[in-house]
Every structure is written in structure tokens, then in C-alpha cells.
DOSELO-261749 format. One record per residue (C-alpha): x, y, z; residue number from 1; chain. Coordinates in nm, 4 decimals. Last residue first. Example, Ala and Ser with C-alpha at 12.3 -4.5 7.8 and 13.67 -1.06 7.14 Angstrom:
REM DOSELO-261749
<r c1="1.3670" c2="-0.1060" c3="0.7140" pos="2" unit="A"/>
<r c1="1.2300" c2="-0.4500" c3="0.7800" pos="1" unit="A"/>
This chain:
REM DOSELO-261749
<r c1="10.9452" c2="9.5031" c3="11.8292" pos="175" unit="A"/>
<r c1="10.9130" c2="9.6506" c3="11.4783" pos="174" unit="A"/>
<r c1="10.5726" c2="9.5707" c3="11.3243" pos="173" unit="A"/>
<r c1="10.5977" c2="9.3422" c3="11.0221" pos="172" unit="A"/>
<r c1="10.4297" c2="9.4655" c3="10.7045" pos="171" unit="A"/>
<r c1="10.2400" c2="9.2948" c3="10.4215" pos="170" unit="A"/>
<r c1="10.1623" c2="8.9528" c3="10.5734" pos="169" unit="A"/>
<r c1="9.9458" c2="8.7486" c3="10.3424" pos="168" unit="A"/>
<r c1="9.5937" c2="8.6719" c3="10.2417" pos="167" unit="A"/>
<r c1="9.6129" c2="8.7868" c3="9.8775" pos="166" unit="A"/>
<r c1="9.9563" c2="8.7856" c3="9.7050" pos="165" unit="A"/>
<r c1="10.2659" c2="8.9783" c3="9.8290" pos="164" unit="A"/>
<r c1="10.4312" c2="9.3247" c3="9.8077" pos="163" unit="A"/>
<r c1="10.6853" c2="9.4009" c3="10.0848" pos="162" unit="A"/>
<r c1="10.6188" c2="9.6891" c3="10.3284" pos="161" unit="A"/>
<r c1="10.9218" c2="9.8240" c3="10.5184" pos="160" unit="A"/>
<r c1="11.0064" c2="10.0886" c3="10.2544" pos="159" unit="A"/>
<r c1="10.7487" c2="10.3392" c3="10.3841" pos="158" unit="A"/>
<r c1="10.8798" c2="10.3203" c3="10.7434" pos="157" unit="A"/>
<r c1="11.2433" c2="10.3554" c3="10.6345" pos="156" unit="A"/>
<r c1="11.1532" c2="10.6442" c3="10.4024" pos="155" unit="A"/>
<r c1="10.9798" c2="10.8398" c3="10.6795" pos="154" unit="A"/>
<r c1="11.2749" c2="10.7835" c3="10.9158" pos="153" unit="A"/>
<r c1="11.5237" c2="10.9056" c3="10.6532" pos="152" unit="A"/>
<r c1="11.3089" c2="11.2147" c3="10.5856" pos="151" unit="A"/>
<r c1="11.3025" c2="11.2945" c3="10.9588" pos="150" unit="A"/>
<r c1="11.6801" c2="11.2602" c3="10.9935" pos="149" unit="A"/>
<r c1="11.7538" c2="11.4647" c3="10.6765" pos="148" unit="A"/>
<r c1="11.5069" c2="11.7379" c3="10.7731" pos="147" unit="A"/>
<r c1="11.6756" c2="11.8039" c3="11.1067" pos="146" unit="A"/>
<r c1="11.5583" c2="11.6841" c3="11.4464" pos="145" unit="A"/>
<r c1="11.4835" c2="11.9470" c3="11.7137" pos="144" unit="A"/>
<r c1="11.1538" c2="11.7902" c3="11.8144" pos="143" unit="A"/>
<r c1="11.1043" c2="11.4687" c3="11.6148" pos="142" unit="A"/>
<r c1="11.0829" c2="11.2582" c3="11.9360" pos="141" unit="A"/>
<r c1="10.7514" c2="11.4318" c3="12.0073" pos="140" unit="A"/>
<r c1="10.5953" c2="11.2404" c3="11.7178" pos="139" unit="A"/>
<r c1="10.4763" c2="11.3810" c3="11.3857" pos="138" unit="A"/>
<r c1="10.1521" c2="11.2118" c3="11.2880" pos="137" unit="A"/>
<r c1="10.1217" c2="11.1481" c3="10.9179" pos="136" unit="A"/>
<r c1="9.8696" c2="11.1013" c3="10.6426" pos="135" unit="A"/>
<r c1="9.9574" c2="10.9422" c3="10.3132" pos="134" unit="A"/>
<r c1="9.8150" c2="10.9733" c3="9.9623" pos="133" unit="A"/>
<r c1="9.9933" c2="11.3059" c3="9.8926" pos="132" unit="A"/>
<r c1="10.3377" c2="11.1448" c3="9.9305" pos="131" unit="A"/>
<r c1="10.5342" c2="11.3273" c3="10.1985" pos="130" unit="A"/>
<r c1="10.8760" c2="11.4936" c3="10.1734" pos="129" unit="A"/>
<r c1="10.8027" c2="11.8651" c3="10.1432" pos="128" unit="A"/>
<r c1="10.4900" c2="11.8397" c3="10.3605" pos="127" unit="A"/>
<r c1="10.6925" c2="11.6604" c3="10.6325" pos="126" unit="A"/>
<r c1="10.9573" c2="11.9310" c3="10.6584" pos="125" unit="A"/>
<r c1="10.6896" c2="12.2030" c3="10.6545" pos="124" unit="A"/>
<r c1="10.4935" c2="12.0296" c3="10.9337" pos="123" unit="A"/>
<r c1="10.8071" c2="12.0038" c3="11.1488" pos="122" unit="A"/>
<r c1="10.8877" c2="12.3745" c3="11.1094" pos="121" unit="A"/>
<r c1="10.5250" c2="12.4758" c3="11.1807" pos="120" unit="A"/>
<r c1="10.5134" c2="12.2688" c3="11.5023" pos="119" unit="A"/>
<r c1="10.8570" c2="12.3989" c3="11.6063" pos="118" unit="A"/>
<r c1="10.7436" c2="12.7601" c3="11.5605" pos="117" unit="A"/>
<r c1="10.4201" c2="12.6923" c3="11.7518" pos="116" unit="A"/>
<r c1="10.6029" c2="12.5434" c3="12.0559" pos="115" unit="A"/>
<r c1="10.3532" c2="12.3108" c3="12.2278" pos="114" unit="A"/>
<r c1="10.4565" c2="11.9614" c3="12.1183" pos="113" unit="A"/>
<r c1="10.2672" c2="11.7297" c3="12.3566" pos="112" unit="A"/>
<r c1="9.9692" c2="11.7359" c3="12.1201" pos="111" unit="A"/>
<r c1="10.1722" c2="11.5300" c3="11.8748" pos="110" unit="A"/>
<r c1="10.1837" c2="11.6992" c3="11.5357" pos="109" unit="A"/>
<r c1="9.9310" c2="11.6556" c3="11.2582" pos="108" unit="A"/>
<r c1="9.9422" c2="11.6041" c3="10.8847" pos="107" unit="A"/>
<r c1="9.6192" c2="11.5006" c3="10.7203" pos="106" unit="A"/>
<r c1="9.5303" c2="11.3033" c3="10.4089" pos="105" unit="A"/>
<r c1="9.4375" c2="10.9588" c3="10.5319" pos="104" unit="A"/>
<r c1="9.4510" c2="10.6361" c3="10.3333" pos="103" unit="A"/>
<r c1="9.7984" c2="10.5344" c3="10.4464" pos="102" unit="A"/>
<r c1="9.8840" c2="10.6475" c3="10.8009" pos="101" unit="A"/>
<r c1="10.2531" c2="10.7089" c3="10.8704" pos="100" unit="A"/>
<r c1="10.3632" c2="10.7561" c3="11.2321" pos="99" unit="A"/>
<r c1="10.6663" c2="10.9833" c3="11.2571" pos="98" unit="A"/>
<r c1="10.9905" c2="11.0376" c3="11.4522" pos="97" unit="A"/>
<r c1="11.1079" c2="10.6875" c3="11.5415" pos="96" unit="A"/>
<r c1="10.8747" c2="10.5088" c3="11.3013" pos="95" unit="A"/>
<r c1="10.5217" c2="10.3837" c3="11.3425" pos="94" unit="A"/>
<r c1="10.3058" c2="10.2405" c3="11.0636" pos="93" unit="A"/>
<r c1="9.9386" c2="10.3157" c3="11.1067" pos="92" unit="A"/>
<r c1="9.6549" c2="10.1473" c3="10.9209" pos="91" unit="A"/>
<r c1="9.2892" c2="10.2254" c3="10.9800" pos="90" unit="A"/>
<r c1="9.1473" c2="9.9113" c3="10.8144" pos="89" unit="A"/>
<r c1="9.1278" c2="9.7572" c3="11.1604" pos="88" unit="A"/>
<r c1="9.1848" c2="9.4142" c3="11.3127" pos="87" unit="A"/>
<r c1="9.0934" c2="9.2179" c3="11.6274" pos="86" unit="A"/>
<r c1="9.2662" c2="8.8770" c3="11.6367" pos="85" unit="A"/>
<r c1="9.0756" c2="8.5475" c3="11.6509" pos="84" unit="A"/>
<r c1="8.9038" c2="8.4351" c3="11.9664" pos="83" unit="A"/>
<r c1="8.9435" c2="8.0798" c3="12.1015" pos="82" unit="A"/>
<r c1="9.2382" c2="8.1593" c3="12.3330" pos="81" unit="A"/>
<r c1="9.3330" c2="8.5194" c3="12.2577" pos="80" unit="A"/>
<r c1="9.4434" c2="8.6363" c3="11.9118" pos="79" unit="A"/>
<r c1="9.6334" c2="8.9642" c3="11.9193" pos="78" unit="A"/>
<r c1="9.4740" c2="9.3085" c3="11.9320" pos="77" unit="A"/>
<r c1="9.5171" c2="9.5872" c3="11.6763" pos="76" unit="A"/>
<r c1="9.6153" c2="9.3668" c3="11.3816" pos="75" unit="A"/>
<r c1="9.6280" c2="9.5837" c3="11.0710" pos="74" unit="A"/>
<r c1="9.3974" c2="9.5293" c3="10.7753" pos="73" unit="A"/>
<r c1="9.4084" c2="9.5511" c3="10.3963" pos="72" unit="A"/>
<r c1="9.0887" c2="9.4136" c3="10.2450" pos="71" unit="A"/>
<r c1="9.0118" c2="9.1764" c3="9.9594" pos="70" unit="A"/>
<r c1="8.6394" c2="9.1234" c3="9.8918" pos="69" unit="A"/>
<r c1="8.5198" c2="8.7638" c3="9.9002" pos="68" unit="A"/>
<r c1="8.2106" c2="8.8436" c3="10.1071" pos="67" unit="A"/>
<r c1="8.1028" c2="9.2070" c3="10.0805" pos="66" unit="A"/>
<r c1="8.2129" c2="9.5358" c3="10.2344" pos="65" unit="A"/>
<r c1="8.1292" c2="9.9066" c3="10.2664" pos="64" unit="A"/>
<r c1="7.7595" c2="9.9398" c3="10.1797" pos="63" unit="A"/>
<r c1="7.6991" c2="9.6015" c3="10.3458" pos="62" unit="A"/>
<r c1="7.7987" c2="9.7588" c3="10.6786" pos="61" unit="A"/>
<r c1="7.4814" c2="9.9669" c3="10.6737" pos="60" unit="A"/>
<r c1="7.5426" c2="10.2828" c3="10.8784" pos="59" unit="A"/>
<r c1="7.2756" c2="10.4363" c3="11.1023" pos="58" unit="A"/>
<r c1="7.3772" c2="10.2185" c3="11.4003" pos="57" unit="A"/>
<r c1="7.7344" c2="10.3454" c3="11.3590" pos="56" unit="A"/>
<r c1="7.6543" c2="10.6893" c3="11.5025" pos="55" unit="A"/>
<r c1="7.9857" c2="10.8688" c3="11.4514" pos="54" unit="A"/>
<r c1="8.1394" c2="11.0721" c3="11.7365" pos="53" unit="A"/>
<r c1="8.4421" c2="10.8440" c3="11.7790" pos="52" unit="A"/>
<r c1="8.5219" c2="10.8635" c3="11.4066" pos="51" unit="A"/>
<r c1="8.8740" c2="11.0035" c3="11.4317" pos="50" unit="A"/>
<r c1="8.8484" c2="11.2617" c3="11.7109" pos="49" unit="A"/>
<r c1="9.1240" c2="11.5106" c3="11.6202" pos="48" unit="A"/>
<r c1="9.2271" c2="11.4020" c3="11.2685" pos="47" unit="A"/>
<r c1="8.8595" c2="11.4013" c3="11.1800" pos="46" unit="A"/>
<r c1="8.6268" c2="11.2014" c3="10.9544" pos="45" unit="A"/>
<r c1="8.7963" c2="10.8638" c3="10.9912" pos="44" unit="A"/>
<r c1="8.6971" c2="10.6277" c3="10.7110" pos="43" unit="A"/>
<r c1="8.4394" c2="10.3610" c3="10.8083" pos="42" unit="A"/>
<r c1="8.6069" c2="10.0201" c3="10.8438" pos="41" unit="A"/>
<r c1="8.7339" c2="10.0144" c3="11.2037" pos="40" unit="A"/>
<r c1="8.4051" c2="10.1542" c3="11.3341" pos="39" unit="A"/>
<r c1="8.2281" c2="9.8802" c3="11.1326" pos="38" unit="A"/>
<r c1="8.4028" c2="9.6063" c3="11.3357" pos="37" unit="A"/>
<r c1="8.6682" c2="9.3682" c3="11.1957" pos="36" unit="A"/>
<r c1="8.7258" c2="9.0310" c3="11.3682" pos="35" unit="A"/>
<r c1="9.0091" c2="8.8111" c3="11.2376" pos="34" unit="A"/>
<r c1="8.9483" c2="8.4547" c3="11.1214" pos="33" unit="A"/>
<r c1="9.0969" c2="8.1758" c3="11.3293" pos="32" unit="A"/>
<r c1="9.3664" c2="7.9270" c3="11.2117" pos="31" unit="A"/>
<r c1="9.5480" c2="8.2312" c3="11.0784" pos="30" unit="A"/>
<r c1="9.5985" c2="8.3266" c3="10.7112" pos="29" unit="A"/>
<r c1="9.4432" c2="8.6729" c3="10.7231" pos="28" unit="A"/>
<r c1="9.0856" c2="8.5543" c3="10.6651" pos="27" unit="A"/>
<r c1="8.8510" c2="8.8377" c3="10.7668" pos="26" unit="A"/>
<r c1="8.5341" c2="8.8132" c3="10.9740" pos="25" unit="A"/>
<r c1="8.2934" c2="9.1023" c3="10.9409" pos="24" unit="A"/>
<r c1="8.1152" c2="9.3390" c3="11.1771" pos="23" unit="A"/>
<r c1="7.8021" c2="9.5497" c3="11.2280" pos="22" unit="A"/>
<r c1="7.6925" c2="9.2877" c3="11.4853" pos="21" unit="A"/>
<r c1="7.3502" c2="9.2398" c3="11.3254" pos="20" unit="A"/>
<r c1="7.4988" c2="9.2879" c3="10.9758" pos="19" unit="A"/>
<r c1="7.7417" c2="8.9940" c3="11.0185" pos="18" unit="A"/>
<r c1="7.9490" c2="8.9660" c3="10.6991" pos="17" unit="A"/>
<r c1="8.1578" c2="8.6515" c3="10.6494" pos="16" unit="A"/>
<r c1="8.4812" c2="8.5565" c3="10.4747" pos="15" unit="A"/>
<r c1="8.6355" c2="8.8922" c3="10.3848" pos="14" unit="A"/>
<r c1="8.9803" c2="8.8351" c3="10.2342" pos="13" unit="A"/>
<r c1="9.3077" c2="8.9511" c3="10.3802" pos="12" unit="A"/>
<r c1="9.6029" c2="9.1658" c3="10.2835" pos="11" unit="A"/>
<r c1="9.7827" c2="9.1837" c3="10.6130" pos="10" unit="A"/>
<r c1="9.9505" c2="9.4472" c3="10.8313" pos="9" unit="A"/>
<r c1="10.1338" c2="9.3534" c3="11.1511" pos="8" unit="A"/>
<r c1="10.0918" c2="9.5823" c3="11.4515" pos="7" unit="A"/>
<r c1="9.9865" c2="9.3019" c3="11.6861" pos="6" unit="A"/>
<r c1="10.0863" c2="8.9649" c3="11.5401" pos="5" unit="A"/>
<r c1="10.2434" c2="8.7818" c3="11.8360" pos="4" unit="A"/>
<r c1="10.2630" c2="8.4070" c3="11.7683" pos="3" unit="A"/>
<r c1="10.0114" c2="8.2057" c3="11.9690" pos="2" unit="A"/>
<r c1="10.0821" c2="7.9557" c3="12.2450" pos="1" unit="A"/>
């Protein structure tokens, strides 16, 4: 039986690069190395489609990573039987009202929020309180919430990431 890791964020170390698979194996402290595909390494080009429209066959994975390089990854799929976990460098840290995404620079509101005034109000609250190096998705649960509640949620998410040495757990996903 394996311990659930999905959502956890680790500082790992690249152990092996597989150019034919456009993937790498990352040591995150498990008995099995984690699998990281090129589509989970290349920065997202759009806040709408991410990098779904990218042609990854034209990209050389060796331009992005090398053996021994430290990398921050988030577990997207837990370890199954003999397979290690699936990880991504596209980090997202969910809160009640927001999802914070380090390494991106966009602010977007859930597509389920349709009221333009509410969308603009929520974006203004977030812009006032957001570090410029973070992206954010404002969730539908933020509708009608005041600035104090949203700011508190943002701070709780940001403060839930302890600093540790290489190959370690950086953030524990709330269950």
C-alpha cells in the first residue's frame, strides 16, 4: 500500500533524461522515481489552453533539463503498483477561493462566473494583493466574498510551503 501524494509539491533531482520518450525521471524521495513528460515541463503559453496546442515533437527536452538538475514538481497522479508517480512543473496550490500558480503571470476567473462586474471586482481584489511572480485562478466560491476573506485565503495558501533541502516535500495538499 502506497501513501497518497497527489497534490504534494517536492524539490526533486533529475536522475535520467529519455529523449526518445520526451521525458525524465525525477527523484522525489520515493522508492520509485517520478515520471515527468515534456508537456509538463514546457511553460504554458496561454491561460485558456495551457500548452495543449504545442507540437512537442519539435522540442528537444535536453534544452530544458539535464541530469542532476534540481526541479520543483507537483504530484499529479499517485504511484501505482510498479510505476512511480506522474509529476508536473506546472504547480497549483488550491485554496477555498483561489488557486495559486507559481511561475505564471496571469489572473483568470472561473468560466462559471458570468457576471462581468463580479469578474472585474474579483480581479481587482486579487491584483491588489498578489505577488507579481504568481498567477491565480479565482474560483466560483469567491463570488460575493469580501477582500479580507479572499486575501486571508491567498495568504493561507502561500504560507503553507515550508523551505527544505533538495529531494523533499515542500507543500502538503489539503485533504
